[in-house]
BAFI-3210 file (N, C-alpha, C; in Angstrom, 3 decimals, decimal comma, padded with zeros to 6 digits):
// residues 219
n [1|2|3|4|5|6|7|8|9|10|11|12|13|14|15|16|17|18|19|20|21|22|23|24|25|26|27|28|29|30|31|32|33|34|35|36|37|38|39|40|41|42|43|44|45|46|47|48|49|50|51|52|53|54|55|56|57|58|59|60|61|62|63|64|65|66|67|68|69|70|71|72|73|74|75|76|77|78|79|80|81|82|83|84|85|86|87|88|89|90|91|92|93|94|95|96|97|98|99|100|101|102|103|104|105|106|107|108|109|110|111|112|113|114|115|116|117|118|119|120|121|122|123|124|125|126|127|128|129|130|131|132|133|134|135|136|137|138|139|140|141|142|143|144|145|146|147|148|149|150|151|152|153|154|155|156|157|158|159|160|161|162|163|164|165|166|167|168|169|170|171|172|173|174|175|176|177|178|179|180|181|182|183|184|185|186|187|188|189|190|191|192|193|194|195|196|197|198|199|200|201|202|203|204|205|206|207|208|209|210|211|212|213|214|215|216|217|218|219]
n.u [-049,201|-045,925|-046,634|-046,138|-044,020|-042,425|-042,988|-041,714|-038,954|-038,324|-038,742|-036,347|-034,481|-034,625|-034,360|-031,576|-029,623|-030,655|-029,265|-026,395|-026,222|-026,161|-023,683|-021,895|-022,412|-021,174|-018,534|-017,781|-017,921|-016,377|-013,639|-013,624|-013,835|-011,487|-009,724|-010,070|-009,196|-005,915|-005,315|-005,970|-003,837|-001,724|-001,457|-000,255|001,687|005,242|006,962|006,001|005,960|007,636|006,024|006,640|006,071|004,640|004,885|005,376|003,829|004,872|004,250|003,829|005,153|006,255|008,526|011,863|013,350|013,121|014,210|013,950|012,480|013,359|011,601|010,099|012,605|013,484|011,091|011,788|014,398|013,435|011,859|013,721|015,606|013,987|013,607|015,692|016,222|014,471|011,786|010,237|009,017|008,764|007,775|005,812|005,419|003,714|002,682|001,861|002,318|003,783|003,544|004,706|006,453|007,756|009,560|009,184|007,134|005,990|006,590|008,020|010,346|010,783|011,822|014,607|015,872|015,700|016,896|019,238|020,007|020,290|018,708|016,790|015,014|012,673|011,585|010,070|006,911|005,162|002,523|001,487|-000,261|-001,517|-002,718|-003,448|-003,852|-005,697|-006,020|-003,300|-003,915|-006,039|-005,053|-002,931|-004,013|-005,000|-002,908|-001,569|-003,373|-003,567|-000,457|-001,037|-000,306|-000,701|-000,678|000,757|002,436|002,666|003,773|005,286|005,295|004,789|002,406|001,383|000,582|-002,093|-004,164|-003,913|-004,195|-006,754|-007,664|-007,240|-008,453|-010,944|-011,374|-011,171|-008,982|-006,880|-005,072|-003,119|-000,430|000,267|003,637|005,574|007,470|008,967|009,846|012,852|013,253|010,692|008,667|007,346|004,894|004,183|003,507|001,355|-000,635|-001,277|-001,663|-004,127|-005,451|-005,874|-007,330|-009,535|-010,482|-010,425|-012,730|-014,812|-014,694|-014,856|-017,888|-019,036|-017,962|-019,790|-021,821|-021,668|-019,536|-016,217|-013,002|-010,536|-008,690|-006,483|-005,085]
n.v [017,742|019,648|020,963|019,581|018,078|019,911|020,913|018,340|019,036|021,673|020,841|019,062|020,012|022,186|020,413|019,237|022,151|022,604|020,292|021,047|023,166|022,431|020,316|022,491|023,614|022,137|021,721|024,215|024,286|021,942|023,370|025,507|024,053|022,718|024,651|025,795|023,207|023,846|026,006|025,383|023,750|024,939|026,426|026,250|027,956|028,214|029,727|030,322|030,307|027,235|025,995|024,928|021,351|018,650|016,155|014,993|014,111|012,058|011,400|008,755|006,997|006,082|002,900|001,619|-001,279|-001,738|000,443|004,417|006,035|008,371|011,008|010,112|010,033|012,741|013,486|012,530|013,592|016,276|015,861|014,654|016,924|018,855|017,250|017,214|019,669|020,303|021,081|018,616|016,044|013,770|011,237|010,483|007,517|006,932|004,563|001,754|-001,627|-001,458|-002,127|-003,339|-005,240|-004,776|-006,252|-004,293|-002,219|000,949|002,661|000,789|000,814|003,519|003,809|002,459|003,949|006,639|005,667|004,893|007,291|008,444|009,249|007,893|004,427|004,517|007,293|006,834|006,009|003,859|003,581|000,736|-000,029|001,984|003,083|005,264|008,431|009,997|007,304|006,979|009,573|008,922|006,744|007,544|009,812|007,843|007,146|009,004|010,054|008,150|008,494|010,722|012,711|016,321|018,309|018,794|018,214|017,805|016,130|016,852|017,004|020,374|020,095|018,598|018,967|020,807|019,276|017,383|018,403|019,284|016,740|016,536|018,338|017,495|014,810|015,802|017,174|018,721|021,482|021,177|021,625|021,895|021,168|021,644|021,581|022,083|020,118|018,858|016,811|015,739|015,911|018,704|018,828|016,488|015,520|017,390|016,878|014,825|015,126|016,459|014,841|013,042|014,946|015,653|012,928|012,694|014,580|013,565|011,536|012,326|013,209|010,773|009,345|010,191|008,839|006,205|005,041|003,772|004,081|002,444|002,764|005,582|008,181]
n.w [025,758|024,702|026,880|029,990|029,034|029,247|031,592|033,095|032,337|033,519|036,331|036,738|036,141|038,505|040,333|039,872|040,166|042,350|043,900|043,020|044,500|046,663|046,751|046,536|048,858|050,107|050,299|050,580|052,973|053,786|052,130|054,846|056,932|057,028|056,795|059,168|060,775|060,294|061,032|063,914|064,203|063,928|066,098|068,497|070,907|070,738|072,532|075,241|078,766|080,375|083,292|086,365|087,404|088,879|087,221|084,304|080,899|078,730|075,492|073,361|070,609|067,552|068,292|066,931|065,844|068,400|069,318|070,305|067,856|065,555|065,981|068,247|070,178|070,180|071,495|074,064|074,814|074,980|077,447|078,957|079,677|080,164|083,047|084,078|084,143|086,807|086,565|086,256|088,764|088,373|085,698|083,467|081,163|078,381|075,985|074,218|072,507|069,772|066,133|064,721|064,591|066,874|070,202|072,824|074,485|073,443|076,037|077,529|075,428|075,797|078,361|078,919|077,187|078,600|080,907|080,073|080,104|081,993|083,996|087,003|087,031|089,450|089,421|086,725|085,950|084,198|080,897|079,537|078,031|076,005|073,275|071,456|071,101|072,859|074,515|075,652|077,061|078,737|079,974|081,759|082,925|084,813|086,575|087,367|088,746|090,653|091,513|093,022|091,774|091,111|088,969|085,839|082,845|079,387|076,823|074,095|070,513|068,721|066,548|067,278|069,316|069,946|069,464|071,479|073,792|073,558|073,942|076,701|077,726|077,312|078,730|080,693|082,436|085,090|085,757|083,931|081,490|078,094|076,943|074,470|071,358|068,526|065,287|064,480|062,567|061,761|058,760|058,089|055,969|055,449|058,208|059,229|057,054|058,188|060,795|060,367|059,436|061,640|063,792|062,697|062,561|064,954|066,195|065,500|066,146|069,529|069,691|069,272|071,476|073,550|072,890|073,923|072,404|071,805|070,186|069,732|067,989|066,710|064,835]
ca.u [-048,385|-045,377|-046,627|-046,230|-042,424|-041,555|-042,662|-040,711|-037,491|-037,738|-038,600|-035,257|-033,697|-034,420|-033,340|-029,918|-029,807|-030,503|-028,059|-025,373|-026,045|-026,166|-022,690|-021,230|-022,267|-020,584|-017,443|-017,535|-017,415|-015,036|-012,867|-013,372|-013,185|-009,380|-008,224|-009,706|-007,462|-004,646|-004,726|-006,024|-002,840|-000,479|-001,705|000,766|002,980|006,331|007,337|005,192|006,904|006,961|005,703|006,789|004,887|004,335|005,032|005,511|003,343|005,727|002,865|004,302|005,648|007,385|009,973|012,310|013,709|012,679|014,492|012,732|012,817|014,253|010,750|010,050|013,946|012,917|010,005|011,985|015,410|013,015|011,682|015,240|015,623|012,636|013,885|017,015|016,336|014,052|010,848|009,166|010,230|008,512|007,739|004,979|005,727|002,811|002,568|001,533|003,119|003,533|002,535|005,992|007,759|008,730|009,100|009,145|006,202|006,855|006,882|009,633|011,363|011,200|012,576|015,369|016,550|015,949|017,786|020,870|020,396|020,935|017,210|016,477|013,319|011,899|011,266|009,233|005,717|004,998|001,651|002,193|-001,502|-002,444|-002,798|-004,245|-003,896|-006,809|-005,663|-002,632|-004,194|-006,766|-004,602|-002,031|-004,917|-005,871|-001,876|-001,201|-004,475|-002,899|000,035|-001,324|000,410|-001,611|000,162|000,680|003,037|002,210|005,437|004,465|005,531|003,775|001,526|-000,011|-000,222|-003,646|-005,619|-003,657|-004,752|-007,932|-008,359|-006,968|-009,725|-011,957|-010,973|-011,080|-007,450|-006,887|-003,730|-002,094|000,173|001,155|005,156|005,825|008,578|009,200|010,969|014,061|013,931|009,885|008,470|006,285|004,004|003,685|002,863|000,397|-001,398|-002,021|-002,441|-005,971|-006,542|-005,949|-007,986|-010,960|-010,904|-011,072|-013,683|-016,098|-014,508|-015,530|-019,154|-019,447|-017,782|-020,401|-022,989|-020,670|-018,579|-014,944|-012,156|-009,126|-007,157|-006,544|-004,115]
ca.v [017,440|019,814|021,554|018,541|018,155|021,501|021,008|017,705|019,499|022,215|020,411|018,113|021,732|022,382|019,367|019,851|023,056|022,303|019,340|021,157|024,154|021,267|020,071|023,528|023,993|020,826|021,895|025,202|024,098|021,223|023,988|026,282|023,071|022,084|025,804|025,988|022,416|023,580|027,147|024,785|022,983|025,516|027,206|026,178|029,097|027,444|030,436|030,334|029,331|025,854|026,017|023,670|020,421|017,296|015,380|015,034|012,919|011,821|010,472|007,794|007,137|004,157|001,989|001,384|-001,780|-001,460|001,884|004,837|006,453|009,803|011,606|009,677|010,653|014,557|013,822|012,095|014,564|017,367|015,148|014,798|018,214|019,046|016,402|018,003|021,242|020,457|020,745|017,813|015,267|012,205|011,019|009,255|007,311|005,980|003,621|000,531|-002,258|-001,356|-002,969|-003,123|-006,264|-004,251|-006,634|-003,402|-001,298|002,406|002,754|-000,153|001,847|005,087|003,754|002,125|005,194|007,930|005,269|005,560|009,371|008,674|008,713|006,071|004,194|004,810|008,112|006,872|005,718|003,287|002,955|-000,126|-000,496|002,997|002,676|005,825|009,758|008,966|006,149|007,716|010,595|008,381|006,001|008,420|010,291|007,165|006,674|010,439|010,059|007,156|009,184|012,198|014,163|017,242|019,418|018,194|018,643|016,974|016,432|016,072|017,887|021,629|020,349|017,481|019,434|021,408|018,067|016,513|019,517|019,561|015,366|016,539|018,850|016,969|013,970|016,684|017,572|020,222|022,366|020,770|022,420|021,504|021,098|020,760|021,937|022,444|019,225|018,928|015,854|015,147|016,560|019,407|019,038|015,408|015,231|018,472|016,557|013,612|015,340|017,190|013,328|012,518|015,897|015,038|011,458|012,904|015,654|012,314|010,222|012,959|012,976|009,092|008,446|010,377|007,750|004,992|004,618|004,177|003,956|001,803|003,463|006,942|007,967]
ca.w [025,724|025,111|028,268|030,447|029,144|029,442|033,147|033,397|031,834|034,493|037,485|036,579|036,124|039,812|041,134|039,583|040,942|044,146|044,328|042,931|045,826|048,266|046,831|046,831|050,515|051,277|049,347|051,293|054,702|053,951|053,127|055,949|058,387|056,785|057,484|060,799|062,027|060,218|062,099|065,392|064,569|063,687|067,324|069,741|071,091|071,905|073,672|076,359|079,329|081,383|084,368|087,012|087,453|089,238|086,446|083,209|080,694|077,510|074,542|072,998|069,079|066,825|068,500|065,230|066,605|070,140|069,869|070,234|066,667|065,200|066,356|069,873|070,479|070,330|072,860|075,312|075,239|075,877|078,584|079,915|079,938|081,521|084,707|084,955|085,019|088,296|086,134|086,943|089,553|087,829|084,171|082,824|080,169|077,862|074,628|073,975|071,600|067,959|065,601|063,353|064,982|068,284|071,417|073,913|074,233|073,140|077,295|077,768|074,711|076,351|079,828|078,527|076,569|079,562|081,527|079,719|079,994|083,889|085,027|087,947|087,019|090,291|089,008|085,375|085,969|082,533|081,089|078,705|076,932|074,969|071,058|070,535|071,855|073,657|075,358|076,162|078,219|079,395|081,024|082,269|083,984|085,998|087,010|088,196|089,882|091,718|092,781|093,568|090,581|090,163|088,300|084,814|081,623|078,324|076,415|072,558|069,177|068,630|065,743|068,384|071,160|070,479|069,764|073,148|075,028|073,396|073,812|077,657|078,822|077,331|079,519|082,791|083,554|085,658|086,003|083,045|080,119|076,957|076,945|073,166|070,457|066,697|065,392|063,306|062,144|060,913|057,512|058,174|055,654|055,637|059,569|059,129|056,876|058,781|061,919|059,919|059,500|062,966|063,857|061,952|063,377|066,849|066,193|065,122|067,940|070,252|069,259|069,257|072,726|073,922|073,039|074,436|071,690|071,843|069,349|070,372|067,213|066,345|062,943]
c.u [-047,019|-045,021|-045,656|-044,585|-041,642|-041,858|-041,535|-039,452|-037,635|-037,901|-037,153|-034,261|-033,197|-033,691|-031,695|-029,765|-029,253|-029,328|-026,327|-025,261|-026,003|-024,785|-021,567|-021,081|-020,886|-019,395|-016,830|-017,357|-016,816|-013,902|-012,337|-013,225|-011,587|-009,554|-008,446|-008,995|-006,590|-004,249|-004,942|-004,695|-001,612|-000,507|-000,946|001,698|003,912|007,047|006,761|005,848|006,185|006,806|006,001|005,944|005,278|004,904|004,901|004,935|004,187|004,158|003,921|004,013|006,613|008,342|010,211|013,470|013,850|013,553|013,673|013,101|013,053|013,053|010,361|011,899|013,936|012,198|011,037|013,169|014,410|012,390|012,628|015,643|014,859|012,366|014,640|017,336|014,730|012,354|009,386|009,595|009,431|008,052|006,881|005,476|004,661|002,587|002,564|002,540|002,965|003,414|003,184|006,724|008,168|008,507|008,821|008,056|006,977|007,446|008,194|010,815|011,710|011,943|013,606|016,482|016,865|016,922|019,389|021,463|020,952|019,407|016,838|014,873|012,333|011,187|010,273|007,999|005,336|003,426|001,795|001,202|-002,090|-001,835|-002,865|-003,555|-004,483|-006,601|-004,823|-002,839|-005,106|-005,727|-003,505|-002,540|-005,122|-004,072|-001,167|-002,057|-003,521|-001,698|000,000|-000,515|-000,515|-001,516|001,134|001,360|002,435|003,141|005,000|005,584|004,318|002,732|000,808|-000,457|-001,271|-004,460|-004,943|-003,818|-006,345|-008,667|-007,706|-008,090|-011,054|-012,139|-011,185|-010,106|-007,655|-005,772|-002,470|-001,812|001,051|002,521|005,949|006,343|008,053|010,306|011,565|014,353|012,088|009,580|007,587|004,631|003,216|002,646|001,505|-000,356|-001,810|-002,457|-004,088|-006,731|-007,140|-007,275|-009,725|-011,349|-011,354|-012,149|-015,451|-015,805|-015,324|-017,359|-019,727|-019,502|-018,996|-021,674|-022,294|-020,108|-017,403|-013,887|-011,259|-007,846|-007,049|-005,420|-003,404]
c.v [018,195|020,465|020,074|017,967|018,802|020,979|019,984|018,344|020,680|021,598|019,530|019,531|022,147|021,943|019,496|020,751|023,083|021,323|020,264|022,307|023,671|020,886|020,502|023,974|023,545|021,448|022,699|025,077|023,037|022,213|025,174|025,498|022,868|023,476|025,985|024,734|022,847|024,959|026,330|024,079|023,543|026,986|027,410|027,479|028,660|028,643|030,902|029,672|028,349|026,358|024,523|022,761|019,286|016,250|015,837|013,803|012,808|010,935|009,716|007,948|006,298|004,126|001,926|000,247|-002,331|-000,322|002,813|005,786|007,991|011,004|011,416|010,330|011,716|014,420|013,388|012,677|015,847|016,616|015,227|015,984|018,617|018,458|017,579|018,939|021,704|020,867|020,403|017,246|013,887|012,054|009,866|008,734|005,900|005,531|002,496|-000,553|-002,089|-002,596|-003,434|-004,589|-006,234|-005,487|-005,535|-003,064|-000,404|003,080|002,337|001,087|002,916|004,891|003,167|003,129|005,758|007,171|005,348|006,884|009,572|008,754|007,784|005,743|003,927|006,291|008,430|005,619|005,168|002,968|001,797|-000,673|000,495|003,135|004,139|007,501|009,702|008,734|007,086|009,221|009,642|007,864|006,647|008,881|009,617|006,995|007,966|010,558|008,977|007,426|010,284|013,060|014,799|017,702|018,451|018,789|017,655|017,133|015,702|017,301|019,133|020,920|019,100|017,850|020,122|020,112|017,224|017,212|019,385|017,845|015,497|017,293|017,861|015,580|014,341|016,722|018,709|020,563|021,466|021,947|021,344|021,927|020,765|021,846|021,567|021,171|019,322|017,670|015,259|016,224|017,176|019,050|017,573|014,892|016,347|017,721|015,339|013,854|016,074|015,561|013,239|013,274|015,352|013,809|011,696|013,657|014,714|011,864|010,526|013,246|011,489|008,740|009,002|009,363|006,353|004,505|004,502|003,871|003,311|002,763|004,791|006,958|009,044]
c.w [026,125|026,600|029,334|030,302|029,707|031,582|033,991|033,315|032,846|036,056|037,601|036,647|037,474|040,537|040,958|039,721|042,213|044,625|043,970|044,092|046,652|048,081|047,071|047,961|051,188|051,369|050,136|052,592|054,471|053,683|054,117|057,354|058,283|057,471|058,682|061,632|061,674|060,757|063,744|065,646|064,730|065,050|068,658|069,951|071,859|072,872|074,930|077,510|080,400|082,301|085,238|087,555|088,659|088,477|085,026|082,174|079,302|076,592|074,276|071,428|069,059|067,598|067,008|065,940|067,865|070,389|069,309|068,592|066,849|066,532|067,875|070,721|071,235|071,756|074,268|075,823|075,787|077,466|079,475|080,814|081,170|083,441|084,986|084,968|086,339|087,696|086,553|087,751|088,939|086,232|083,903|081,884|079,233|076,315|074,509|072,822|069,967|067,343|064,236|064,252|066,227|069,571|072,626|073,627|074,482|074,746|077,679|077,404|075,390|078,086|079,453|078,161|077,586|080,700|081,108|080,008|081,559|084,929|085,889|087,059|087,963|090,032|087,598|085,667|084,202|082,757|079,576|077,400|075,909|073,776|070,577|071,525|073,096|074,343|076,035|077,251|079,362|080,533|081,905|083,224|085,351|086,946|087,675|088,913|090,933|092,353|093,396|093,110|090,098|089,428|087,056|083,565|080,989|077,359|075,032|071,428|069,146|067,905|066,609|069,350|071,123|070,247|070,979|074,182|074,690|074,426|076,095|078,692|078,242|078,269|081,056|083,366|083,897|085,594|085,070|081,958|079,114|077,052|075,425|072,570|068,749|066,377|064,453|062,713|061,283|059,756|057,598|057,325|055,434|056,732|059,527|058,745|057,418|060,306|061,366|060,312|060,648|063,594|063,512|062,702|064,790|067,104|066,186|066,617|069,285|070,333|069,839|070,576|073,556|074,325|073,367|073,491|071,734|070,644|069,834|069,672|066,979|065,294|063,826]
res [m|k|s|i|v|h|t|r|s|k|s|r|k|r|r|g|l|l|l|f|r|i|f|a|a|f|v|c|l|g|v|l|f|f|g|y|l|i|w|q|i|n|s|y|d|e|s|q|p|i|e|q|a|d|a|a|i|v|l|g|a|s|l|w|s|d|k|p|s|p|a|l|k|e|r|l|d|y|a|d|k|l|y|k|d|g|k|v|q|m|l|i|l|s|g|g|l|d|r|n|g|s|k|l|t|e|a|e|g|m|q|v|y|l|m|a|k|g|i|p|a|d|k|m|l|l|d|n|a|a|r|s|t|y|e|n|l|l|n|s|k|v|i|a|a|d|q|h|l|d|k|l|l|i|v|t|h|d|y|h|a|p|r|a|m|e|i|a|r|y|l|g|y|k|n|t|q|a|a|a|f|h|s|e|v|l|n|p|f|r|n|q|s|r|e|v|l|a|y|t|k|w|k|v|d|s|v|l|l|k|f|g|y|r|s|p|d|s|l]
***
């Protein structure tokens, strides 16, 4: 009887040790994955020269009372400079309707802002449907192809650029460069933390998309 009890006790200890090792392995993998994502998010080199292109895709962000939020203004001001410096001839503005009561789509709000800065309406192409970075780039690729715009820039913030470029490569973009910059208005810790979640979601979505699953929303 004692032998049976002893055997069961040893068996429970082995199972407990095995579970602990599995848990420890998952924790280690999680830490390594988190570190990899932080490295990726901070990997954009802002010093790289921006090449001349046919058009710049401006990735959307929130509107506040139908006007660009401070973060979106930064992207638009950067796109405005690229256009006025002759780096691009066209702008593709991508962003659908916010869920915050806005009456304009992000693309429409961006167009209004840029027109006030002197960019002609016929130099801007709008994607009014996108609700995620994936959809921004999916829809903008179609618009660029329809207009025979081959060489492209992707305008966004530096922390967002690595994920945006990874999605662009996934979608088969060619001759495309990120035109990104460091924000003066966003909280770095908050946005990098959010981007870790968004990048993780993209890694999962990129696998699921191969099996016919498509997520309409992204962080």
